[in-house]
C-alpha positions in Angstrom: -67.4 16.9 19.5 -66.5 13.6 17.2 -69.0 14.3 15.1 -67.2 17.7 14.3 -64.3 15.4 12.8 -65.6 13.2 10.2 -68.2 14.5 7.7 -65.5 16.6 6.0 -65.7 15.4 2.4 -67.4 18.3 1.2 -65.1 21.0 2.8 -61.4 19.0 2.2 -60.2 17.6 -0.9 -58.6 14.4 -1.3 -54.7 14.0 -0.5 -52.8 11.2 -1.0 -49.0 11.1 0.6 -46.3 12.8 -1.2 -45.0 10.8 -4.4 -41.0 11.0 -4.5 -40.0 12.4 -8.2 -39.8 10.2 -10.8 -35.9 11.1 -11.2 -35.1 10.3 -8.2 -37.4 7.1 -7.4 -35.7 6.1 -10.6 -32.6 5.0 -9.0 -33.3 3.7 -6.2 -35.7 0.6 -5.3 -37.2 2.3 -1.7 -41.1 2.8 -1.6 -42.2 5.7 -3.9 -45.1 7.2 -1.0 -44.0 9.4 2.2 -45.1 8.4 4.7 -48.9 11.0 6.4 -47.7 13.2 9.0 -49.9 12.5 11.6 -52.2 16.0 11.1 -52.4 14.9 7.2 -53.9 11.3 8.1 -56.0 12.6 10.9 -57.6 14.9 8.2 -58.0 12.8 5.6 -59.6 10.3 8.0 -61.7 12.9 8.7 -63.6 12.7 5.0 -65.3 9.7 5.6 -68.8 10.0 5.0 -69.5 7.5 8.1 -71.8 5.4 5.7 -74.8 3.3 7.5 -73.9 0.5 5.2 -70.3 1.1 4.4 -69.4 -0.1 0.7 -65.7 -0.2 1.8 -66.2 -2.4 4.3 -68.2 -5.0 2.2 -66.2 -5.0 -1.2 -62.6 -5.7 1.1 -61.4 -9.0 1.0 -61.2 -9.3 5.1 -64.0 -7.1 5.9 -62.0 -4.6 8.1 -64.0 -2.1 10.5 -62.8 0.7 8.2 -65.0 3.6 9.3 -63.9 2.5 12.4 -60.6 3.1 12.5 -60.8 6.2 10.0 -62.9 7.7 12.8 -60.8 7.1 15.3 -57.7 8.1 13.6 -59.9 11.7 13.2 -59.8 12.0 16.3 -56.1 10.8 17.3 -57.1 7.8 18.9 -54.0 6.2 17.1 -53.2 3.2 19.3 -57.3 2.0 19.3 -57.5 2.3 15.7 -54.6 -0.3 15.2 -56.1 -2.4 17.2 -59.6 -2.3 15.2 -57.5 -2.8 12.2 -55.6 -5.3 13.2 -58.7 -7.6 14.6 -59.5 -8.2 11.1 -56.1 -8.1 9.2 -53.0 -9.7 10.2 -50.8 -7.9 8.1 -52.5 -4.3 7.8 -49.4 -2.3 6.8 -49.2 -4.8 3.6 -52.3 -4.7 2.2 -52.2 -0.9 3.1 -49.4 -0.5 0.7 -50.3 -3.3 -2.1 -53.8 -3.7 -2.4 -55.7 -2.9 -5.5 -57.5 -0.3 -3.7 -58.8 1.3 -6.2 -61.0 -2.1 -7.7 -61.9 -2.8 -3.3 -62.6 -0.6 -0.9 -61.3 2.7 -2.3 -63.3 2.0 -5.6 -66.6 1.7 -3.8 -66.2 4.6 -1.4 -69.5 6.5 -0.8 -67.9 10.0 -1.3 -66.5 8.8 -4.7 -69.6 7.9 -6.2 -70.9 11.6 -4.9 -68.0 13.5 -6.7 -65.8 14.0 -3.9 -62.8 12.1 -4.5 -62.2 8.9 -2.1 -60.9 8.4 1.4 -57.3 7.6 1.5 -58.1 4.6 3.2 -54.9 2.3 2.1 -52.4 5.1 3.2 -53.9 5.7 6.7 -54.2 2.4 6.8 -50.0 1.9 6.0 -50.0 4.9 8.4 -51.8 3.4 11.4 -49.7 0.0 11.7 -46.6 1.6 10.4 -47.0 4.2 13.4 -47.7 0.8 15.5 -44.6 -1.1 15.3 -42.6 2.8 16.0 -44.7 3.2 19.2 -44.4 -0.2 20.5 -47.8 -1.5 20.6 -47.4 -4.1 18.3 -46.8 -6.8 20.5 -45.0 -10.2 20.9 -47.2 -13.1 19.9 -47.9 -14.8 23.3 -50.6 -18.2 23.5 -52.8 -17.7 27.0 -52.0 -21.4 26.6 -49.5 -23.3 24.9 -50.7 -26.6 23.7 -49.0 -30.0 22.5 -50.5 -30.2 19.1 -48.4 -28.9 16.2 -49.5 -28.1 12.7 -47.2 -27.9 9.1 -47.7 -24.8 7.0 -46.5 -25.5 3.5 -45.6 -22.3 1.8 -44.3 -18.8 3.8 -46.3 -16.4 1.5 -49.0 -14.5 2.9 -51.9 -16.9 3.6 -49.4 -19.2 5.4 -47.7 -16.5 7.3 -51.6 -15.4 8.4 -52.5 -18.9 9.1 -49.4 -19.4 11.5 -50.0 -16.4 13.7 -53.9 -17.4 14.0 -52.7 -20.7 15.1 -49.7 -19.7 17.5 -52.3 -16.9 18.7 -54.4 -20.1 19.7 -51.3 -22.0 21.6 -50.3 -24.8 18.6 -46.9 -25.3 17.6 -46.8 -24.3 14.6 -43.9 -25.2 12.0 -44.0 -23.5 8.4 -41.6 -25.3 5.4 -40.8 -23.4 2.3 -38.3 -23.1 -0.6 -37.4 -20.1 -0.1 -34.6 -18.7 1.9 -36.2 -16.3 3.6 -40.2 -16.4 4.7 -42.9 -13.3 2.9 -43.3 -15.9 -0.4 -44.2 -13.6 -2.6 -44.6 -10.3 -0.4 -40.3 -11.3 -0.2 -39.4 -12.3 -3.6 -41.7 -11.3 -6.0 -43.3 -7.6 -5.2 -40.8 -5.1 -5.4 -39.3 -3.3 -2.6 -40.8 -0.1 -4.8 -44.3 -1.3 -3.6 -43.4 -3.0 -0.5 -40.0 -2.5 1.8 -38.7 -5.8 2.4 -37.8 -4.6 5.9 -41.9 -4.3 6.7 -42.0 -7.5 5.7 -38.9 -9.3 7.3 -40.4 -7.6 10.9 -43.9 -9.4 10.6 -41.9 -12.6 9.7 -39.5 -12.2 13.2 -42.4 -11.3 14.8 -43.8 -15.1 14.2 -39.9 -16.1 15.0 -39.7 -14.5 18.2 -43.5 -15.9 18.7 -42.8 -19.6 18.6 -43.1 -20.1 15.0 -40.3 -22.7 13.7 -39.3 -21.9 10.2 -37.7 -24.4 8.0 -35.9 -22.9 4.9 -34.6 -24.0 1.7 -36.7 -27.1 2.2 -38.4 -28.1 -1.5 -41.4 -30.6 -0.3 -41.1 -33.9 -2.7 -37.2 -33.1 -2.4 -35.7 -32.8 0.7 -38.9 -33.6 3.1 -41.4 -35.8 1.9 -45.3 -34.8 2.1 -45.9 -37.8 4.3 -43.1 -37.1 6.6 -44.4 -33.5 7.4 -47.8 -35.2 7.4 -46.8 -37.7 9.9 -45.4 -35.0 12.3 -48.3 -32.5 12.2 -51.9 -33.0 13.7 -52.7 -31.3 10.9 -51.4 -29.8 7.3 -52.1 -26.6 5.6 -50.5 -26.4 1.7 -50.4 -23.0 1.2 -47.8 -23.2 -1.3 -49.2 -20.1 -4.0 -48.7 -20.6 -7.8 -45.2 -20.3 -9.2 -45.4 -22.2 -12.6 -45.0 -19.2 -15.0 -48.1 -19.6 -18.1 -45.9 -20.2 -21.3 -46.0 -19.0 -25.1 -45.7 -20.9 -28.0 -43.9 -18.7 -30.7 -41.3 -19.1 -33.0 -37.9 -18.6 -31.6 -39.4 -18.7 -27.6 -36.5 -20.3 -26.4 -33.8 -17.7 -27.3 -31.4 -16.7 -24.7 -32.6 -13.3 -23.3 -36.3 -14.7 -23.0 -37.1 -14.8 -19.3 -39.7 -15.7 -16.8 -41.1 -12.9 -14.8 -40.9 -14.8 -11.0 -36.7 -14.9 -11.8 -36.5 -11.8 -12.9 -38.1 -10.5 -10.0 -36.9 -13.2 -7.5 -33.4 -12.4 -9.0 -33.8 -8.2 -8.7 -35.4 -8.6 -5.0 -32.2 -11.2 -3.6 -29.8 -8.6 -5.1 -31.7 -5.5 -3.1 -31.0 -7.7 0.2 -27.4 -7.8 -1.1 -27.4 -11.0 -2.1 -24.7 -12.4 -4.9 -26.7 -13.8 -8.1 -24.9 -15.1 -10.7 -27.6 -14.3 -12.9 -27.5 -10.9 -11.9 -23.9 -10.4 -12.4 -23.8 -12.1 -16.2 -26.5 -9.9 -17.3 -28.9 -12.8 -17.8 -31.0 -11.6 -14.9 -30.1 -7.6 -15.3 -31.6 -4.9 -17.4 -28.8 -2.6 -17.5 -28.2 -1.0 -20.8 -31.2 -3.1 -22.5 -33.8 -2.5 -24.6 -36.5 -4.5 -22.5 -39.8 -5.5 -23.7 -42.3 -6.9 -21.0 -44.9 -8.7 -22.3 -48.2 -9.1 -20.0 -51.0 -6.5 -18.6 -51.2 -7.6 -14.8 -49.4 -6.1 -12.1 -47.2 -8.1 -12.4 -45.7 -6.9 -15.9 -45.9 -3.9 -13.9 -43.2 -4.5 -11.0 -41.2 -6.2 -13.8 -41.2 -2.9 -16.6 -40.6 -0.5 -13.1 -37.8 -3.2 -11.8 -36.4 -2.7 -15.5 -36.3 1.0 -15.3 -34.6 0.9 -12.2 -32.3 -1.3 -13.3 -31.0 1.1 -15.4 -32.8 -0.1 -18.8 -31.7 1.7 -22.1 -35.4 1.6 -22.9 -38.9 -0.5 -21.6 -42.1 -1.1 -23.0 -45.0 -3.3 -22.7 -47.0 -4.9 -24.6 -50.7 -5.6 -24.3 -53.5 -7.3 -26.3 -56.1 -5.1 -25.1 -56.0 -1.4 -24.6 -55.6 0.7 -20.9 -59.5 0.9 -19.8 -59.3 -3.6 -20.4 -56.1 -4.3 -18.5 -56.0 -5.9 -15.1 -53.3 -4.7 -13.7 -53.9 -1.3 -11.0 -54.5 1.8 -12.8 -52.3 3.5 -10.6 -49.7 1.4 -11.1 -49.5 2.0 -14.8 -49.5 5.7 -14.0 -46.7 5.3 -11.7 -45.2 3.5 -14.4 -45.3 6.1 -17.5 -44.0 8.4 -15.0 -41.1 7.0 -14.7 -40.8 6.4 -18.2 -42.1 3.2 -19.5 -44.2 2.8 -22.6 -46.8 0.7 -22.9 -48.2 -0.5 -26.2 -51.5 -0.9 -26.5 -53.4 -3.2 -28.7 -50.5 -5.8 -29.6 -49.1 -9.3 -28.8 -46.5 -11.3 -29.5 -46.1 -13.7 -32.5 -42.4 -14.5 -32.5 -38.9 -13.8 -31.6 -35.5 -13.1 -33.6 -32.0 -14.1 -33.0 -30.9 -17.0 -31.1 -29.8 -14.6 -29.0 -33.4 -12.2 -29.0 -32.8 -9.4 -31.0 -36.9 -8.5 -31.3 -40.2 -9.3 -30.6 -42.2 -9.8 -34.2 -45.6 -8.1 -33.2 -49.1 -8.6 -34.1 -51.8 -5.4 -34.1 -54.8 -6.3 -32.4 -58.3 -4.6 -32.1 -61.1 -5.2 -29.7 -64.2 -6.9 -31.2 -67.1 -8.5 -29.3 -67.4 -9.2 -25.4 -66.0 -12.7 -23.9 -67.6 -14.9 -21.9 -66.3 -12.4 -18.6 -67.6 -9.1 -20.5 -64.3 -8.1 -21.4 -63.5 -7.3 -25.7 -61.7 -9.6 -26.8 -58.9 -8.8 -29.1 -58.8 -9.6 -32.7 -55.9 -9.6 -35.1 -55.1 -6.9 -38.0 -54.2 -9.0 -40.6 -51.0 -7.6 -42.5 -49.9 -5.1 -39.3 -47.0 -7.1 -38.0 -44.2 -5.2 -37.5 -40.5 -6.0 -34.8 -40.0 -4.5 -31.8 -35.9 -4.3 -30.9 -35.6 -5.8 -27.9 -31.8 -7.5 -25.8 -34.4 -8.3 -23.3 -37.9 -10.3 -22.8 -39.4 -10.7 -19.7 -43.0 -12.9 -20.0 -45.1 -11.8 -17.5 -48.5 -14.2 -18.6 -49.6 -15.2 -15.0 -49.4 -18.0 -13.2 -50.9 -21.3 -12.9 -50.5 -24.0 -10.1 -47.6 -26.8 -9.8 -48.6 -29.9 -10.1 -48.7 -30.8 -6.6 -49.8 -34.3 -6.4 -47.0 -35.8 -9.0 -44.6 -33.4 -7.4 -45.0 -34.9 -4.0 -45.9 -38.4 -4.6 -49.3 -37.9 -2.9 -52.1 -40.1 -3.7 -55.7 -38.7 -2.9 -55.4 -35.4 -3.2 -58.2 -34.2 -5.3 -56.7 -31.3 -7.9 -59.6 -29.2 -10.3 -59.5 -29.1 -14.0 -57.5 -25.7 -14.0 -55.0 -28.0 -11.0 -55.7 -26.2 -8.1 -55.8 -28.6 -4.8 -60.1 -29.5 -4.9 -60.6 -27.4 -1.1 -64.1 -26.7 0.7 -64.7 -23.2 0.2 -65.8 -22.3 3.9 -64.1 -25.0 6.2 -60.9 -25.6 3.6 -60.4 -28.5 3.9 -59.0 -31.0 1.1 -59.7 -34.8 0.1 -57.3 -36.0 2.4 -58.3 -36.1 6.2 -56.4 -33.3 8.2 -54.8 -31.5 5.1 -56.2 -28.3 4.5 -55.0 -25.5 1.8 -55.6 -22.0 0.8 -54.7 -19.1 -1.1 -53.9 -19.4 -4.8 -53.3 -22.8 -4.7 -57.0 -23.4 -4.2 -58.1 -20.1 -5.4 -55.5 -19.6 -8.7 -53.5 -16.4 -9.3 -55.4 -13.6 -6.6 -54.8 -10.8 -4.6 -52.5 -11.0 -1.3 -55.4 -9.8 0.6 -57.3 -13.1 -0.7 -54.5 -15.2 0.6 -54.7 -13.6 4.0 -58.3 -14.3 4.7 -58.3 -17.8 3.0 -55.2 -18.3 5.8 -57.8 -17.3 8.7 -60.2 -19.4 7.8 -58.5 -22.6 7.2 -56.6 -21.9 10.1 -60.0 -21.5 12.4 -61.2 -24.3 10.4 -57.9 -26.3 11.7 -58.0 -25.2 15.1 -61.8 -26.8 15.3 -60.3 -30.0 13.5 -58.3 -30.8 16.5 -60.6 -29.7 19.4 -63.1 -32.1 18.0 -61.9 -35.4 19.5 -61.8 -33.1 22.6 -65.2 -32.3 22.3 -66.3 -35.9 21.4 -64.5 -37.0 24.9 -66.6 -34.8 26.9 -69.9 -35.5 25.3 
């Protein structure tokens, strides 16, 4: 019977959840994909070929047991599917929404390689856990036995929260410190609601709080509280701050009013979505309404910015990227969604400078692709004499993120960093150069994916448990 439920990829075509029409989704920040109905989720899960060596699983940073929970979904055993999914992933409902499945699990699906269209893994993952919350299968975090030892986690983003979950379940006392007024970090303030509605994040933050995790918010380490004070209070510390320093651009006119950082723009928009009053939005400084918007960059952050500007009522939105569509780092699915919503992509272009004290235009250089660089991607080359000016009232710089100088910012001696400014940590244990101090996520690996931060946070939590348990083990010997 079970076998008949699977291997349907020959007779059943790939079918994503229905997308809301572009003219409707332009008007709000709600998620654009509808939820699978139970029957449709089961049918799509049944397309899985149940590979002996599942490439979807091996190409997932968390090595999720994807074939297993697809099979259980096809058989209608959703609660078991949720348990299998949750076993390896702290936040499957979040990964199902924002992971670039086209580059990870779905992009390596065997039936995709054979021309039948990949299994819709991300949408099914989202459906399983959303159903689990609705049905009450997601239980309150409860440790078998409370322990006296405590861990301080700096950063309430995906890495920090994943570690907090794992450590609290082990009975440790956990305190999370964060600069923002809500937990979630990038999940809350960096990713727009049309990709990840905020109640999805808040329900996980609330689950942690109800499970005994303490949150100290609006706390800037190095200003409101010293790193040494945190270190002195806890048996171990995890640094999971992420990377928030925006990469700059050296060009004439770059300091003009109306040129803003992507992180400021997205944070402002997300605060407004929560119902907060934000002065920069009300004044128009971080509001695209009625403006000609130019976003510079080609990653997922740039995609978030262009699609946010559309929803704020921009007159026009253009994205400048120095390579072509095939060589951009952002998700192709996101590019397609942006184009449907009215964003214009201007490929093979780079900013040369800006006009006006309050920005009036971007001086654009046209590019072509030359020889591959060290990473194998073709390097952009300038086309002489092909410059032009792109009109703009608001320019959003989405050129990526770099780590803050934590040793200087926090006044910490002995915390070693790499030549890129990331915290130096053991790739297996995530231990730093300071005893009892660990680091995980983007602050170690540089700007990366949420799923990698979750993996790092889980691994770091396990290493911290080993560190805290070590004295007891030595005493027993």
